[in-house]
C-alpha positions, 0 to 999 in steps of 0.5 A: 498961709496961701489961698489954697490952703485957706480955702481947705480950712473953710471947707473944713469948717463948713463941713464940720457946721454942715454936719451938725444941722439936722437933716431927714435924708442923712446929709447925703446931698450935703456930702455931695456938695462937699465932694463937688467943691473939695475935689478942685480944691484938693487939686489947688492945695496940690499944686500949690503946696506939693503931694505930700501937703495934698495927701495930708489935705486928702486925709482930712478930707477922707476922715470928714467924708467916711461913709461915702468912701466906705460905700465907695470901697464896699462897691469896689471891693463887691466888683472884684470878688 
């Protein structure tokens, strides 16, 4: 297992542990942190392992951060209507 996959796995573990913590702001600052750290890790995974593994890691990240993706999709959809 190479370094990029280990970083992606560590990102997923940290994301799941962070979701267990109670938050008054509904985890949005933590989601922004995960996005900021996850994008370079995704690029590193894609660079080292190819685009198919990169897409798998992207899908895993999107499953963890589904609400930011939902609101982004909603905003994009409203601009084109």
